[in-house]
C-alpha positions in Angstrom: 8.7 -3.1 32.9 10.6 -6.4 32.5 8.4 -7.2 29.5 9.4 -4.2 27.5 12.8 -5.5 26.2 11.2 -8.8 25.3 8.4 -7.1 23.4 10.9 -4.8 21.7 13.0 -7.7 20.6 9.9 -9.5 19.2 8.9 -6.4 17.3 12.4 -6.1 15.9 12.4 -9.8 14.8 9.0 -9.3 13.2 10.2 -6.3 11.4 13.3 -8.1 10.1 11.2 -11.0 9.0 8.8 -8.7 7.1 11.7 -6.8 5.5 13.2 -10.1 4.3 10.1 -10.8 2.2 10.8 -7.9 -0.1 14.6 -7.9 0.1 16.9 -10.2 -2.0 19.4 -10.3 -4.9 18.7 -12.0 -8.2 22.0 -13.3 -9.7 22.9 -14.8 -13.1 19.9 -13.8 -15.1 19.8 -11.9 -18.4 18.5 -8.5 -17.2 16.3 -6.7 -19.7 16.2 -3.2 -18.1 14.2 -1.6 -20.9 16.1 1.5 -19.9 19.3 0.6 -21.8 21.3 -2.4 -23.0 20.5 -5.9 -21.7 22.9 -7.2 -19.1 24.0 -10.8 -19.6 24.7 -12.7 -16.3 23.4 -9.6 -14.5 22.3 -9.0 -10.9 19.6 -6.9 -9.3 19.6 -6.0 -5.7 16.2 -5.3 -4.0 15.8 -4.0 -0.5 12.4 -3.1 1.1 10.7 -3.5 -2.2 12.9 -1.0 -4.1 15.6 -1.7 -6.6 18.9 -0.7 -5.0 21.4 -2.0 -7.6 21.5 -3.2 -11.2 24.6 -4.4 -13.0 27.1 -7.2 -13.6 29.1 -9.0 -10.9 27.5 -7.1 -8.1 28.6 -8.2 -4.6 25.9 -10.0 -2.6 25.0 -8.3 0.7 25.3 -10.9 3.4 21.9 -10.1 4.9 20.0 -10.7 1.6 18.7 -14.0 0.3 20.0 -15.0 -3.2 17.7 -16.0 -6.0 19.4 -18.0 -8.7 18.5 -16.6 -12.1 20.9 -18.6 -14.2 19.5 -19.4 -17.6 16.5 -17.1 -17.0 15.4 -13.7 -18.1 14.5 -10.8 -15.9 12.0 -8.2 -17.2 10.1 -5.3 -15.6 6.5 -6.3 -14.8 4.1 -5.6 -17.6 1.5 -2.8 -17.4 -2.0 -3.1 -19.0 -2.5 0.6 -20.0 -6.3 0.3 -20.1 -8.7 -2.2 -18.8 -11.6 -2.8 -16.3 -9.8 -5.5 -14.3 -11.0 -5.5 -10.6 -14.3 -3.8 -11.5 -15.9 -6.7 -13.4 -15.9 -10.3 -12.2 -18.4 -12.0 -14.5 -19.6 -10.0 -17.5 -23.0 -11.7 -17.8 -23.8 -11.1 -14.1 -24.7 -7.5 -13.5 -24.2 -7.7 -9.7 -20.5 -8.4 -10.2 -20.0 -5.3 -12.4 -19.1 -1.9 -10.8 -18.0 0.1 -13.8 -20.5 2.9 -14.1 -23.1 5.1 -12.4 -26.2 6.9 -13.5 -25.7 10.3 -15.1 -23.7 12.0 -17.8 -21.1 13.6 -15.5 -19.4 11.7 -12.7 -15.8 13.1 -12.5 -15.7 12.6 -8.7 -16.0 8.8 -8.8 -12.7 7.0 -8.4 -12.3 3.5 -9.8 -10.0 2.3 -7.0 -12.8 2.5 -4.5 -14.7 -0.1 -6.4 -11.9 -2.5 -7.1 -12.3 -5.9 -5.6 -8.9 -7.0 -4.2 -10.1 -10.7 -4.1 -11.0 -10.8 -7.8 -10.0 -14.1 -9.4 -8.7 -12.1 -12.4 -5.7 -10.7 -10.4 -3.8 -14.0 -9.8 -4.6 -15.2 -13.3 -3.2 -12.0 -14.8 -0.2 -11.9 -12.5 0.6 -15.5 -13.5 1.4 -14.2 -17.1 3.7 -11.4 -15.9 1.3 -8.4 -15.7 2.0 -6.6 -12.4 0.0 -3.4 -12.8 -2.9 -2.0 -14.8 -4.9 1.1 -15.4 -8.5 0.2 -14.4 -11.1 2.6 -15.8 -14.8 3.3 -15.2 -17.2 3.3 -18.1 -20.4 5.4 -18.5 -21.8 8.2 -20.4 -19.8 11.4 -21.1 -17.6 11.7 -18.0 -17.3 8.3 -16.3 -15.0 9.1 -13.5 -11.4 8.7 -12.4 -9.3 5.9 -13.8 -6.8 4.3 -11.3 -3.4 2.8 -11.8 -3.1 -0.2 -9.5 -0.7 -3.0 -8.6 -2.3 -6.4 -9.2 -1.4 -7.7 -5.7 -2.4 -6.5 -2.3 -4.7 -7.1 0.7 -6.6 -3.8 0.3 -7.2 -1.2 -2.4 -5.0 1.3 -0.5 -2.1 -1.2 -0.7 -2.8 -1.8 -4.4 -3.1 1.8 -5.5 -0.2 3.4 -7.4 -2.0 6.4 -8.6 -5.7 6.4 -7.6 -6.5 9.5 -9.8 -4.5 8.8 -12.9 -6.8 10.4 -15.3 -10.4 11.4 -15.9 -12.2 9.2 -18.4 -14.3 10.9 -21.1 -16.1 9.4 -24.0 -16.1 11.6 -27.1 -19.6 12.1 -28.5 -20.1 10.7 -32.0 -22.6 11.1 -34.8 -24.2 7.6 -35.0 -26.3 6.7 -38.0 -28.4 3.5 -38.5 -27.4 1.0 -41.2 -30.5 -0.8 -42.3 -32.3 -1.7 -39.1 -29.2 -1.9 -36.9 -27.6 1.2 -35.4 -23.9 1.6 -35.9 -22.1 2.4 -32.7 -18.9 3.7 -34.3 -16.8 1.4 -32.2 -17.2 3.5 -29.1 -17.8 0.7 -26.6 -21.5 0.9 -26.9 -21.9 4.4 -25.6 -22.5 6.2 -29.0 -25.5 8.4 -29.5 -27.7 6.0 -31.4 -30.0 7.8 -33.8 -32.8 5.9 -35.5 -33.7 8.7 -37.9 -32.0 11.0 -40.3 -28.5 12.4 -40.3 -30.0 15.7 -39.2 -31.4 14.1 -36.1 -28.1 12.4 -35.4 -26.2 15.6 -35.8 -28.7 17.4 -33.5 -28.1 14.8 -30.8 -24.4 15.1 -31.2 -24.5 18.9 -31.0 -26.5 18.6 -27.8 -24.0 16.3 -26.2 -21.1 18.6 -27.2 -23.0 21.6 -25.8 -23.6 19.8 -22.5 -20.0 18.8 -22.3 -18.6 22.3 -22.9 -21.1 23.8 -20.5 -20.0 21.4 -17.8 -16.4 22.4 -18.3 -17.3 26.0 -18.2 -19.3 25.5 -15.0 -16.3 23.8 -13.4 -14.0 26.7 -14.5 -16.3 29.3 -13.0 -16.5 27.2 -9.8 -12.7 27.0 -9.7 -12.4 30.8 -10.1 -14.9 31.7 -7.4 -14.2 28.9 -4.9 -11.8 31.0 -2.8 -14.5 33.7 -2.4 -17.1 31.3 -1.1 -18.3 31.9 2.5 -16.7 29.7 5.2 -18.6 26.5 5.7 -19.9 26.4 2.1 -20.4 22.8 1.1 -18.2 21.9 -1.9 -19.6 20.6 -5.1 -17.8 17.2 -5.4 -18.3 16.9 -9.1 -16.9 20.4 -9.8 -14.1 20.0 -7.2 -12.9 16.9 -9.1 -12.6 18.9 -12.3 -10.1 21.4 -10.8 -6.9 19.2 -11.3 -8.0 18.7 -14.9 -8.5 22.5 -15.5 -5.2 23.2 -13.8 -3.4 20.8 -16.1 -2.3 18.6 -13.2 -4.4 15.6 -14.4 -5.0 14.3 -17.9 -8.3 13.4 -19.5 -8.4 9.9 -21.1 -10.6 10.4 -24.1 -12.1 7.4 -25.8 -12.2 8.4 -29.5 -12.3 5.5 -31.9 -12.7 6.9 -35.4 -10.9 9.7 -37.3 -13.7 12.3 -36.8 -13.8 11.6 -33.1 -10.1 11.9 -32.8 -10.1 15.2 -34.5 -13.0 16.3 -32.3 -11.0 15.3 -29.2 -7.9 17.3 -30.3 -10.1 20.3 -31.0 -11.8 20.0 -27.7 -8.5 19.8 -25.9 -7.4 23.0 -27.6 -10.6 24.8 -26.7 -10.6 23.7 -23.1 -6.8 23.9 -22.7 -6.5 20.5 -21.1 -4.0 17.6 -21.4 -5.5 14.5 -23.0 -4.6 10.9 -23.7 -6.4 9.2 -26.6 -7.9 5.8 -25.9 -8.9 3.0 -28.2 -8.1 5.2 -31.2 -8.4 2.6 -33.9 -8.2 5.1 -36.7 -5.2 7.0 -35.2 -3.2 5.9 -38.3 -5.3 8.4 -40.3 -4.4 11.3 -38.0 -0.7 10.7 -37.1 0.4 14.2 -38.2 -2.2 16.0 -36.0 -1.6 13.7 -33.0 2.1 14.3 -33.2 1.7 18.0 -33.5 -0.4 18.1 -30.4 2.1 15.8 -28.6 -0.8 13.5 -27.4 0.0 9.9 -26.3 -2.3 7.1 -27.4 -3.6 4.0 -25.7 -4.2 1.4 -28.4 -6.8 -1.3 -27.9 -6.2 -5.0 -28.5 -4.4 -6.0 -31.7 -6.1 -9.4 -31.9 -9.3 -8.0 -33.3 -11.2 -7.6 -36.5 -10.8 -4.4 -38.5 -13.1 -1.5 -37.6 -14.6 -1.3 -41.1 -15.6 -4.1 -43.5 -13.5 -2.7 -46.3 -10.4 -2.1 -44.2 -7.3 -4.3 -44.9 -7.5 -7.4 -42.7 -4.2 -6.4 -40.9 -5.1 -2.8 -40.1 -5.3 -3.5 -36.4 -2.0 -5.2 -36.5 -0.1 -2.5 -38.4 -1.3 0.6 -36.5 1.3 0.4 -33.7 4.1 0.4 -36.3 2.6 3.4 -38.0 2.4 5.3 -34.7 5.9 4.4 -33.8 7.2 5.6 -37.2 5.4 8.9 -36.7 7.1 9.4 -33.3 3.9 9.1 -31.3 4.2 7.8 -27.7 1.8 4.9 -27.3 1.0 2.0 -25.1 -1.3 -1.0 -25.4 -4.3 -1.9 -23.3 -6.6 -4.8 -23.5 -9.7 -2.7 -22.8 -11.1 -5.8 -21.2 -14.7 -4.8 -20.8 -15.0 -4.0 -24.5 -14.7 -7.5 -25.9 -14.5 -9.7 -22.9 -10.7 -9.9 -23.4 -8.4 -10.8 -20.6 -5.6 -8.7 -19.3 -3.5 -11.8 -19.1 -3.3 -11.8 -23.0 -1.5 -8.4 -23.0 1.9 -9.7 -24.2 0.3 -11.5 -27.1 -1.5 -8.4 -28.2 1.9 -6.7 -28.4 3.4 -9.7 -30.1 0.9 -9.4 -32.9 2.2 -5.9 -33.7 5.7 -7.2 -33.9 4.7 -9.6 -36.6 3.5 -6.6 -38.7 6.3 -4.2 -38.5 6.7 -3.0 -34.9 10.3 -3.5 -33.6 10.4 -6.0 -30.8 11.9 -3.7 -28.2 9.2 -1.1 -29.0 6.5 -3.7 -28.4 8.1 -4.5 -25.0 8.1 -0.7 -24.2 4.5 -0.4 -25.2 3.5 -2.7 -22.2 6.2 -1.5 -19.8 8.1 1.8 -20.0 5.7 3.7 -22.3 2.6 2.9 -20.2 4.4 4.1 -17.1 5.4 7.3 -18.8 2.0 8.0 -20.2 0.4 7.6 -16.7 3.0 9.7 -15.0 4.7 7.0 -13.0 7.8 6.6 -15.1 9.9 7.3 -12.0 8.3 4.4 -10.1 7.7 1.4 -12.4 8.2 0.3 -16.1 11.9 -0.3 -16.2 14.6 -2.0 -14.1 16.4 1.0 -12.6 17.7 2.0 -9.1 15.1 3.6 -6.9 12.0 2.1 -8.6 9.6 -0.4 -7.2 10.8 -4.0 -7.8 8.0 -5.0 -10.1 9.8 -7.9 -11.8 9.2 -11.1 -13.7 11.5 -14.1 -14.1 10.9 -16.0 -17.3 12.5 -18.8 -19.3 12.3 -16.8 -22.6 10.7 -13.9 -24.4 7.5 -12.9 -22.6 5.8 -12.1 -26.0 6.0 -15.8 -26.9 3.1 -18.0 -25.9 5.4 -20.9 -25.0 7.4 -18.9 -22.5 6.7 -19.6 -18.9 6.8 -16.9 -16.2 8.6 -18.6 -13.4 8.2 -15.9 -10.7 6.5 -12.6 -10.3 7.5 -9.8 -7.8 5.2 -6.9 -7.0 6.9 -4.2 -4.9 9.6 -6.8 -4.2 7.3 -9.4 -2.7 7.0 -12.7 -4.4 3.5 -13.2 -5.7 1.5 -16.5 -5.2 1.6 -18.2 -8.6 -1.5 -20.3 -7.9 -4.7 -19.3 -9.6 -8.1 -20.6 -10.6 -7.2 -21.5 -14.2 -4.2 -23.4 -13.0 -6.3 -25.3 -10.5 -8.9 -26.2 -13.1 -6.2 -27.3 -15.5 -4.7 -29.6 -12.9 -8.1 -30.9 -11.9 -9.2 -31.9 -15.4 -5.8 -33.1 -16.6 -5.8 -35.6 -13.7 -9.5 -36.6 -14.1 -10.2 -40.4 -14.0 -9.7 -42.0 -17.4 
C-alpha cells in the first residue's frame, strides 16, 4: 500500500510531461488565421493540442512554455485535398503499392487501413508545411473509402481525422482510339479503352453505367429491407458501406476529368440523389454554371501540368482556379500524387501557379487550408487558426507559396514534428561529400 502514492505521483508527473508536449504559447508572430484579418505581433495559446486563444497581447499562462515567433509567420497547416500518400511508397515497385483491389465495386474498403505510418513520404511532406491529406484508393468503378489523415502519428488510428471521408468513384467514359494508341480521356488510366468503333466504345460505356446504376439500386433495396432481415443474418459488407452514401451522410468523390464526364456525374448525382465532390475536373471551366447550380465542390488536380488537349491554351491548367473562384464555386487543390508521380510536398507551389494567373493570393491559401477542410467536413477541426480547433500550425520565415520560404517548425495536434527527413539527410550527405 505504501507504493500507491509514489506510483500515483509518477503517473501525475508523466501526465504533466506528456501534456507539456502539446501545450505552449507562440508570441510575436504575424498570425494568418485564414478566418479573418491577419494579426501582427499576435499570440496563439495551445493547450492539450487544441487552440485555446488567438489574439494580440495575450497574457502568457505561467505553466506554458513560450515559443518566440518574432519576425516569423504563423499559418494553419496545409491540407492536400486529394492524393495517395501513405498508400504508395515506390511507384515502380508493385509490392509497395496498396491503392486498389480486384473488382468493380469495393465501397467497403477504407484507405486508412492500408496507410503505412512509417512512410518516408510523411516527414518529407510535413517538412514543407503540409500537416494533413485526403488519401484515396484507386481502382475500377467504386474504389473504396478515402480517408482524411494527419501526416504524423505512431499508428493509423492516431493519424486518422476522418477515416470515411468519402467514397471514391470513377465516372465511366467513352474512350476512342487515336491512331494505334487509345486515348484515356485523362481519367488516371481507368478509362474504358475501346480499340474499335465509336459504337463499340459507346456500348462499353453504357454497360458500365448500367452496372453502376444497378449496384446503387441493389444497395438501396438492401437498405430498405435490412431491418426486416432475420436475426443473425450476415450483413453484406459492400452494401452496408453504401448506406451512409444513400442517406446523404457521406459524399461521393467522383473523378470526372472532361466536360462530358462532369455533366454525366452531375446527372448521376441527381438520379441517385447523392452528395458528390468532383475530382480532377480539368474541364470544369466549361461547366461552371451547372456546377454552381448543383452547389458541388471541386478538387482540382495539380496546376503544374500540361493542358489536357493539344489545342488548349498553354495556361489552361493555371487559369482554371481563377475561373472557378469567379463563378463562386468552392474548390480545393490536391496533388493527386499517384496520377503523375507528383509529390504532396509541392502542394503550395501548385497553388502559387494559380496566383500567377489570376487567382487572388488569399484564395490560393484557402484552397490548401480552409476550403479543403470545409469540403471534407472537418471545417470545425482544422483549416484555420481559431479557438477550439486542432493546433495544426506552421511557423515560416515568409509566404509559404514562395519556394524560397523556409518552414521553421510544424505542429500537428499541438505536437512539434520532427523536421528531419530522408531528402534532407541525402542533401547533407552529398553537399558534404569529399572534394
